[in-house]
DOLO-933139 format. One record per residue (C-alpha): residue in one letter; x, y, z. Coordinates in steps of 0.2 Angstrom, whole numbers, padded with zeros to 4 digits, always signed. Example, Ala and Ser with C-alpha at 12.3 -4.5 7.8 and 13.67 -1.06 7.14 Angstrom:
DOLO-933139
A+0062-0022+0039S+0068-0005+0036
//
This chain:
DOLO-933139
Q+0566+1091+0754V+0571+1102+0740Q+0580+1096+0725L+0589+1108+0713V+0597+1102+0697E+0607+1114+0686S+0611+1112+0668G+0617+1122+0653G+0635+1124+0658G+0649+1121+0646L+0664+1129+0636V+0662+1145+0627Q+0673+1158+0619A+0675+1175+0627G+0661+1186+0621G+0649+1172+0619S+0633+1167+0628L+0626+1153+0638R+0609+1150+0647L+0609+1141+0663S+0594+1132+0670C+0589+1126+0687A+0575+1114+0689A+0567+1113+0707S+0556+1100+0715G+0550+1096+0732R+0542+1112+0738P+0530+1126+0731F+0543+1134+0719S+0533+1149+0716W+0535+1154+0734S+0553+1154+0734V+0567+1167+0731M+0579+1159+0719G+0598+1164+0718W+0613+1160+0708F+0630+1159+0715R+0647+1154+0708Q+0664+1148+0714A+0680+1150+0703P+0694+1138+0706G+0704+1143+0722K+0691+1157+0727E+0676+1159+0739R+0659+1156+0732E+0651+1173+0727F+0634+1179+0724V+0628+1182+0706A+0610+1186+0705A+0593+1183+0714V+0575+1184+0709S+0559+1186+0720W+0545+1173+0719S+0535+1185+0707G+0550+1189+0696G+0548+1207+0700G+0562+1209+0712V+0580+1206+0706R+0597+1209+0712Y+0614+1207+0703A+0632+1207+0708N+0641+1222+0701S+0652+1211+0691V+0638+1204+0680L+0626+1219+0679G+0621+1223+0662R+0628+1206+0655F+0618+1193+0665T+0599+1191+0667I+0590+1181+0679S+0572+1175+0676R+0560+1161+0682D+0546+1151+0675N+0535+1146+0690A+0524+1135+0679K+0540+1125+0675N+0548+1126+0692T+0563+1133+0683V+0575+1148+0686Y+0587+1154+0672L+0603+1163+0671Q+0606+1171+0654M+0624+1175+0652N+0630+1187+0638S+0647+1195+0634L+0655+1181+0644K+0673+1185+0650P+0687+1172+0656E+0684+1179+0674D+0666+1172+0673T+0674+1154+0673A+0667+1145+0688D+0655+1132+0695Y+0638+1140+0695F+0625+1135+0709C+0607+1139+0711A+0599+1140+0728V+0583+1143+0737G+0582+1158+0748R+0572+1168+0760V+0575+1185+0753V+0582+1193+0738A+0600+1195+0745D+0618+1192+0741R+0622+1182+0758E+0624+1164+0757D+0617+1161+0774L+0600+1167+0768Y+0599+1152+0756D+0593+1136+0763Y+0595+1123+0748W+0608+1121+0735G+0611+1112+0719Q+0626+1102+0714G+0632+1115+0702T+0636+1116+0683Q+0653+1121+0676V+0656+1136+0665T+0672+1139+0656V+0676+1154+0646S+0691+1154+0635S+0700+1169+0629
//
């Protein structure tokens, strides 16, 4: 079984930054694609970013391109999401997930964390 624990969420003003972390356990982390998704109040969950096992393949949603950076440290079994220039519309619960390919489809991700809340005030 895979366990994913997100951390790093919180309240930040627009234009500020946060770094989310997701610690994984239960399977060889270095073999897994890792992704971040988010769900705003009253909205569907949406893709944010994903990274390949080597870190060399990444994909971003257009809404965060140029502001967010996904990275991973396989020695620490951790994936990160650096979020800069945050906007009120980035307010959401953020979830990390273990996937099969670097993709924006939820059905290609098999394990999910419980989420961490990010609130961006205007």
